[in-house]
C-alpha positions in Angstrom: 7.4 -4.6 14.3 4.1 -3.1 15.3 0.7 -3.7 13.6 0.9 -0.3 11.8 4.3 -1.0 10.3 3.2 -4.5 9.3 0.1 -3.2 7.5 2.0 -0.4 5.9 4.6 -2.7 4.4 1.9 -5.1 3.3 0.2 -2.4 1.3 3.5 -1.2 -0.2 4.3 -4.8 -1.2 0.9 -5.1 -2.8 1.5 -2.0 -4.9 4.9 -3.1 -5.8 3.6 -6.5 -6.9 0.9 -4.9 -8.9 3.3 -2.6 -10.8 6.3 -4.7 -11.5 4.8 -7.2 -14.0 4.0 -4.3 -16.3 7.7 -3.4 -16.7 9.6 -5.1 -19.4 13.2 -5.1 -18.4 15.0 -6.2 -15.2 16.6 -2.8 -14.8 13.3 -1.1 -14.8 11.9 -3.5 -12.2 14.9 -2.9 -9.9 14.7 0.9 -10.4 11.0 0.8 -9.7 11.5 -1.2 -6.5 14.3 1.0 -5.4 12.4 4.3 -5.9 9.2 2.8 -4.4 11.1 1.6 -1.3 12.8 5.0 -0.8 9.4 6.8 -1.1 7.7 4.4 1.2 10.4 4.6 3.9 10.3 8.4 3.7 6.5 8.6 3.8 6.0 6.2 6.7 6.6 8.6 9.6 4.3 11.2 8.0 1.6 8.7 7.3 1.8 7.3 10.9 1.6 10.8 12.4 -1.3 11.8 10.1 -3.3 8.6 10.9 -2.5 8.2 14.6 -2.3 11.8 15.5 
């Protein structure tokens, strides 16, 4: 894992940790994590290309 991927997943984990305690049920937390992970994985190549050129 390179430094960019490490920083990217650290930021995604921070956002996930910030949002999850505000959800009441376990199902909503799992759904939030699943959707957030899919969005993050999809966005990573575009963000890498945008930042690194």
